[in-house]
MISE-804138 format. One record per residue (C-alpha): x, y, z. Coordinates in steps of 0.02 Angstrom, whole numbers, plus 32768, in hexadecimal, padded with zeros to 4 digits. Example, Ala and Ser with C-alpha at 12.3 -4.5 7.8 and 13.67 -1.06 7.14 Angstrom:
residues 2
82677F1F8186;82AC7FCB8165;
***
This chain:
residues 209
B86DCF615380;B853CFF853F0;B872D0AB53B7;B90BD0B15428;B951D01253DA;B935D057532B;B98BD0F9535D;BA20D09B53A6;BA2ED031530A;BA28D0CB529B;BAAED1225304;BB1ED08952FB;BB08D082523E;BB30D13B5231;BBCED128529B;BC06D0935233;BBF5D0FD5196;BC58D18B51E5;BCE4D1155215;BCE5D0CB5166;BCFBD17A511D;BD84D1A75199;BDE5D1085171;BDDAD12F50B8;BE0CD1E450D3;BEA2D1B5513C;BEDED14350B1;BEC3D1C9502C;BF19D2515091;BFB1D1E150AD;BFB9D1A94FF7;BF96D24F4FA1;BFA3D2D85023;BF12D33E5067;BF04D3BA4FD8;BF18D33B4F4C;BE99D2C44F96;BDEAD2EC4F5B;BD41D2C24FA4;BD28D2574F09;BDC5D1F24F2D;BD90D1DD4FE3;BCE6D1A24FA8;BD35D1264F30;BDA8D0E34FB8;BD14D0D4502F;BCADD0814FA5;BC1ED0FC4FB7;BBDBD1924F59;BC23D23F4F76;BB73D27A4F9C;BB68D200502D;BC0BD2415076;BBC2D2F25079;BB36D2B250E8;BBB9D294516E;BC40D315514A;BC28D3BC50F7;BCDCD3CA50B9;BD8AD37F50BC;BDB2D3F4514B;BD24D3AA51B0;BD6CD2FD518E;BE18D33551C6;BDD0D3805266;BD7AD2D95288;BE1FD27E526D;BE73D2F152EC;BDE8D2CA5369;BDFDD2115341;BEB6D2205367;BE90D276540C;BE19D1E9543A;BE9FD1675410;BF24D1BE5479;BEACD1D4550B;BE85D11A5504;BF40D0F45504;BF59D163559E;BEC9D10C55F8;BF18D06255D7;BFBED09F561C;BF67D0F156B0;BF10D04E56D9;BFB7CFF356D6;BF7ECF80564A;C015CFA455DE;C0CBCFCD5603;C100D07455BB;C19BD0365560;C13ECFA35513;C0B1D01454DA;C126D0915486;C18BD0075433;C0EDCFB653EF;C0B4D05C53A8;C15ED07C5357;C160CFD35302;C0B1CFF552C0;C0E9D09E527D;C17FD04F5228;C10FCFD151D1;C07ED04951B3;C013CFD05217;BFF3D03852B2;BF43D04552F9;BF72D0F75326;BF93D18A52B3;C001D15A521F;C0A6D1BB5212;C079D2015167;BFD0D23D51A4;C01CD2895241;C093D2F051D5;C006D31F515E;BF9ED36251F0;C030D3C55236;C057D40F518B;BFA0D43C5170;BF9AD491521A;C020D50B51E0;BFAAD5485156;BEFBD52D519B;BEC9D58A523B;BE34D518525B;BEA0D47C5255;BF26D4D352BC;BEA7D4FF5343;BE63D44D5348;BF11D402534F;BF4AD47653DB;BEABD454543E;BEC7D3985430;BF7DD3B2545E;BF4ED40F54FC;BED7D3835530;BF5CD2FF5514;BFDDD3675571;BF69D37C5607;BF3BD2C45611;BFF0D28C5602;C01ED3085689;BF99D2C556FD;BFD3D21356DE;C08AD23C56FF;C060D2A1579A;BFFED20F57E2;C087D19257B4;C10AD1F55814;C094D20F58A7;C075D15458AE;C131D13B58B9;C137D1B6594C;C19CD22F58E3;C124D2BD58BA;C15AD3395836;C140D3F45827;C0CFD42A5798;C164D46D5735;C1BAD3C35744;C11ED36B5706;C111D3E35672;C1C7D3C75644;C1B3D30A5645;C116D31255DB;C16FD382555E;C206D30E5552;C199D2725540;C12ED2C154B8;C1C5D3015458;C20DD251545C;C16DD1FB5421;C14AD27A5398;C1FFD26B5363;C1E7D1AF5354;C15AD1CE52D7;C1D5D22A5267;C25FD1AC528C;C1EDD11E5252;C1F0D16E51A5;C2A7D1A151A1;C2EBD10551F7;C272D07651D6;C2FACFF651FC;C31BD03652AD;C328CF9C531C;C2CACF7653BC;C368CF715426;C396D02353F7;C2E6D05E5420;C2DFCFFE54C3;C385D04554FE;C34DD0F554D2;C2A7D0DC552A;C2F8D09A55C8;C366D13455D1;C2D3D1AA55B1;C254D1565622;C2CDD14C56B3;C2BBD20956B8;C204D21A5686;C1B9D19356F5;C1E2D1375795;C24AD0A65752;C1D6D01F5791;C148D068572A;C1B1D086568E;C1F3CFD8566D;C191CF3F5632;
***
């Protein structure tokens, strides 16, 4: 095995350990809250020693910052799928909402989303990271919407793009809360609401499945 192969294997092993820790931390933060969850409980959930966790993350804050980056990566991947036309917008949002209702979403769990937002009101470092991620998501969504309307020969002014991004994000983030407060909300109600919203946000042909 070459030195490069050994290095690649070591990097892959390191990344696998990081992801294992992040999965355990997400579970602990949802179950116990950020402040009540300890590095020891994260280590126990990850089935590794606390000392090993400190090789990858210096503190709980560092873990939370990595989770925020992980969320940004997930959202960017979602936007790329929508940009490539591989997934209809309404179907994608409905799938996410059902996952949030069942706590089975591949994306950020509702409880963890609320925990991060609450922590950002008290921790400037987390607030800065969250706002930076938010700006990136906002910009990429804006670019996607602008291109979608241009492709439909109905170009929008920048202010119109910004307004649509704001409305869409308020709706989706509201669904995260709604998944907790109204876990029995049916698909027909969501679909009807989405059709009304997306008729404004996107050219209709791009909005519907």
